[in-house]
Structure formats: structure tokens, C-alpha cells
N, C-alpha and C positions, 0 to 999 in steps of 0.2 A: 516478533517483530519490536526492531526497537528505535528509540524516536530521540534526539541529542538537544544541545545547542546551549549558548553562552546564555546562562539566567541572569537576566539583573534583577537582582533581590526579588520581591513581588510587584514589580509594575503590572497596574492595572490597565488592560485595552480592549474596555468592554467592546468597541463599535469601532471599525477601521473608516478612517478619512481617505476614500477611493476618491476623491473630485480630480485630483489630477495626478497620474501614474504614468508610468511606461508599459501599464499592460503585465508584465514578467509578475508573475509570484515570489511574495516575499514569505509569507507565511500564512498559516492557518489556527485559527483558537477555537477549541474545543471547547464546548462550556455542557459537563454533564448531566443530566436529571434536571429535577424539577424547582431544588431547592437553589436557587445564588449558593455562589463561593464553596460547596461543598469538594467540587471536583471540577478544578481547568484544567486543562492541557493546551501546550504549544507546539504547534510543528513547524519550523523554521528550516529554507532550503538557502544551502549557501554555495557560492556560484565562486568559479575561478574565471581568467580575465576572459578570457572566450566566449563565456557566457553555459560552458558548461556546470553540469551539477556538480560539487564536492560532496558534500555533504548534506545530509536531510536528518533532523536531529527534532525527540518529540519530549519533550519532557514537562511537569507539573507545576506551574507555575504557584500557582498557591504553597508547593512545599517550600521549608526552608533550605537554601544548596547544601549547605554543611551539614543538615539530616542524613543524606546518602541514598534518600528516596524521591527524590527531585527528576532524574531520569527516566523516562519509560525507554526510548531506544534511540540509537545511532547507528546510519548508515554512510559507509564512507567508500564513496569510489574512484579508479584510477586509470590513466588513457594512457594508452599509448601515444606519443605524439601529438599530431592532431588532429586523431581519429577522434570522431562525437562519441561513438558508442565505448564503455566501458570495457574492458580486459577484466576486469576483479571488484570486485566489493566486498566489506565486510557489515557483518552485518553484530551487532551488538543486543540486547533487548534484555533489560536489568530484570524485569519483571518473571521470566519465566531462565534467568540466567544464562542466556544463549551468547554464543560467541562463537560465530560460522566466517569462513572467508571461502568465499566463491571464484571459481575460475571458469570464464563465459567464453566460448566457441560458437564465430557465426558463420552464414556460408558466402557465397559468391552476392549476393545479393542480400548480405547484413542484416537475415532474418536468424537468431539465435536456436542453435543447435543439438548447444549442451551445456549441462551447466556443473561443474562438479567443483561438490563440496565439502571442505575441510571444518573439523572444531579444532577449535587452538586447546591448548594442553595445558590443563592449569597447573603441571608440575613447568618449576622454571626451568627453563635451555633444552626444554622436550619436543618432541617436534608434534604436527598437528592429529587429530583421527581424522581417517576416512569417514565422512558423514552419510554422502550419496552422490549418483549420478543422474542428472535426468537428463531424457532425449529429446527433441521439440521434431516432428514430424510434421507437415504443414503438406496437407491433403484438400484443396477446395476452397472453402471459407472453414474450414476446421483444423487445427491443431492439434497433437495427440500430443499427451507430455507423461509419457513415461520414468518413474523415479524408481533406479537400484538400488539397493540397501544391503550392508551387512547378510552375511547369510543366506543371499540367494533369496532374499523379499522384496517384495515390486511394490508399486500401485502405478495405476493410468488411473489419466483422465482426458476429457475431450475440451475444449473450449469450443465455442461457435461464434466465428466473425457473421456482423451482417451491418453496413452499411460504416464498415473500422470502427463498431463495436464491437466488445467479447458480451454474445446475447444470453449467453448460459455457460453451465463448471458444470460437469455430468461424472461422474465417477465410474469407471469402469469394471464390473466384480472380479474379482476376488471382494468379499467383504465388504458389499457396499454399504455406505453411511449415509447420503447425501446427495443432492444435486442441489443446485440455486440457478436460477432464471434471473434475468435483468432487461430493466425496459428504461428508456433513456430520454431528453429534450428531446430541441432541433437546436438547440444554444452549445456555441462552443464550450469546450471542457479547458479553462486554461492551461492546466495541470497536464494536458496532450502536446501542448506546444516544449515541454522538455524535451532533453535529450535521451535521458533516459526511460523517456512514457515506453519506447518499443521493448522493455526490458523488463518492467513490473510485474508481467506477469509472472517470470520465473522468482522476483524478489522476495516476493510470500508467499510462493506456491510452497513451500514449507510451512511459512507464517501465518496464515491468513486469520486477519484482523476480523475481531467481530465489531460490534455498536455502531458506533459514530467511522469508523477507522476502516469500512465497507469501504466509505467515498475512497479509502486511499490505495486500496485493488485496483480501484475504476480507471487509476492514472492514467491508463492505456488505451483507454475509449477515446474517441472523438467529442462526443459529449457528454452533458450528465446524466446520474443516475439516479430517476423517478420513480422505482420499485424494484424491490429484490422478494423473492420468494425464492424459501428452502422447502425442498421434501426430506422430510429425514425417513429413515428407512429403517425397521423395527420387528422383531419376532410378533410383537403384537400386530400390525398394521403400519401402514403408512400417516405420516404427521405434517403437517405443514407449517411454517409462521413466515408473515410476512415483514416487511418494512417499509413505508413509503416516504420520499423528501420530496421534500415542499422546500424551490426557490424563490428567494427575491435577488431579481437580476440591476444590473446598471444598465443606466441608458443604452448602452454601446452594446449592450448584451452577454458582459463575462457577470457571473456571479456576484453577489453581494453576500448572501447568506444562505445556509441549510437549513433546515430541522427534520428532523427524523419523527417519523409516528410510529408506533407500534400498531400490530394485529386489533390493537379495541382504542384505537386511535389516539393516542397519549402521546403527546411529545417524549422522547428520550432525550434526547441531545440538539445542539445547535453547534453548526460550524459556520465561522467568520472569514472571510476571506482578503488578504491585505496583500494590497500590489507595490510593487515599488514603483 
């Protein structure tokens, strides 16, 4: 999963001034770990003149841009005419060297039903490779996601929705590895107002973020995530992991910052919200 932006040297923005804003999300700053200044990422949201998201860029603001190690990932969205949902997006993940193009298909209710993903060819002037085809079937409060890969391999999972929040991500055997369950607060998630929110479970289907970036996956949810529980299946038994998310809110209920605590109660990272 990839993050980008135009990096302004090592400009420090430790705490946003959200006293006067329009309410639209501008960026997120992720301060990792307990030691200040070790690792700090920024996620910028770039809009077109219609207010649609054109880019989402993540990068390390402590790295020198000339080093080539500052970018984490980039997402680029393309639209047909005035449509609010993109027909195509490109995902560049610098940490894992991914470079994918996704073509999206919707039903008459504008729900995504297919994602055809291609991998860009590293050989100049050569066509991309087929990566996978994902289909999405809706049944009640659930979305059944089926991924088909080359050589007839596949995997599936079920997303369960409650009050416009995805409360679980459960894998369907074969080779079941893990299930994830989420809890939410009652405050509005500002990221949910973005036009790309309804397709974000597709964007991160193949590239589930970890650590503080779990909050990015929940972009499609109405409320803010407060707890994540992950069950791991192994030959030796079932194992659990838990992350707790503690928010500080602005007077109007928007998140100002969020701290993640691991299962031992230790803080792992802090996200600051910047609004336009």
C-alpha cells in the first residue's frame, strides 16, 4: 500500500492548528514509537476542483527526499466525466516495490462489484501483467470478497457491516490465517466524507496496512475505530492480538489526534489530524 506527496524539506508540524478550518481532511501525521524523531510519516490528500480525491501520498518527513527513501506509497485516482467514484486507481508501494493498476466496475446502485488489477511491467514499453480479479457480492449486511489469481488460485473473505461500519474481516477457508474484528466510537469519521471512502476496502484488499495504518483501512467507515482484535490461526492453536485506539476530539466532535496502544497497554504511535 503506498504513500506520497510533495515533501517540504523536513518541515516540522508536531501539532495541527485546527481552530479555524473547513472541516475537510488535509493530511495525517503519524509519529511512530515512543522515541521522538525516530520515524515520522505524513499522509497528504490532494483534491481536484470538484472536491474529489486525486491523490493520497504517504512519505517519511524525516528522510531526505534526495535519498530515495522518503516515499512510502502513492495512490492516484482517475474519473470518467463528473462521476464521483473512480473507474481506475494506481497504487505504488515503495517499501514493497508494488506498482499496480486497478480497474473498477460498479452496479446500478454504485456499489463496487469487480476490481481487475494489473502489475506494471518493469521492462520498458511492455504491457502489464495480470495480478488478480476481485469480485464483491452483497448479501444483507455482508460483503463477500473473492480474489482470483493466476494458476486458478483464490481466496475469499467476508466483511460484515453494522451501522455503516465494517465490524469484521473474516477469511473463508482454504488456508485460513486470521480474522479481524473492530469496534467504533459514536463520532463522525472525517475520512468517511471523502468520495473514495466507499471503495477503500478494495484499495487495501491486497495491501492491508499494519500498526497505525490500520486506521487508514477504516476510511470507509462512518465512525472512528476504537479497538481492533485479530485472531491468528496456527497449527499450534489460536492466538490473539489487540490494539486500542484512544481519541482526543475537537469541540465539534472531529478527531484531533489518536494514540494506539498495544495489548500490553504501551503506546505504539500517534496520529494527528490536519484539516483545511
